[in-house]
C-alpha angles and dihedrals in degrees: 000000000000119000131197121251130185124225101221091202090063099038112098094201094231115181086222093057108174091198091061092046096047098050107111093203098041092241094143123082135163132228099246119242133146091278102033116270145235113313117244129192122219101220091201090061099036113109094192093237094143097223090126092054091055097048102041105110092201097048089236096138128073138163119245 
């Protein structure tokens, strides 16, 4: 099954991360900093639905 991964070089670390908000299984988290942090996907939780890939404005998420 495919799982989402985040390219940290493309992720802007926004505290309003749409990828984190859209995930139906809460597999996406962010390293907390003052202004959010790079998104990370918990592969054990990821269902591979691809919703995050579609909504990421920076194209930082892909399924592998």
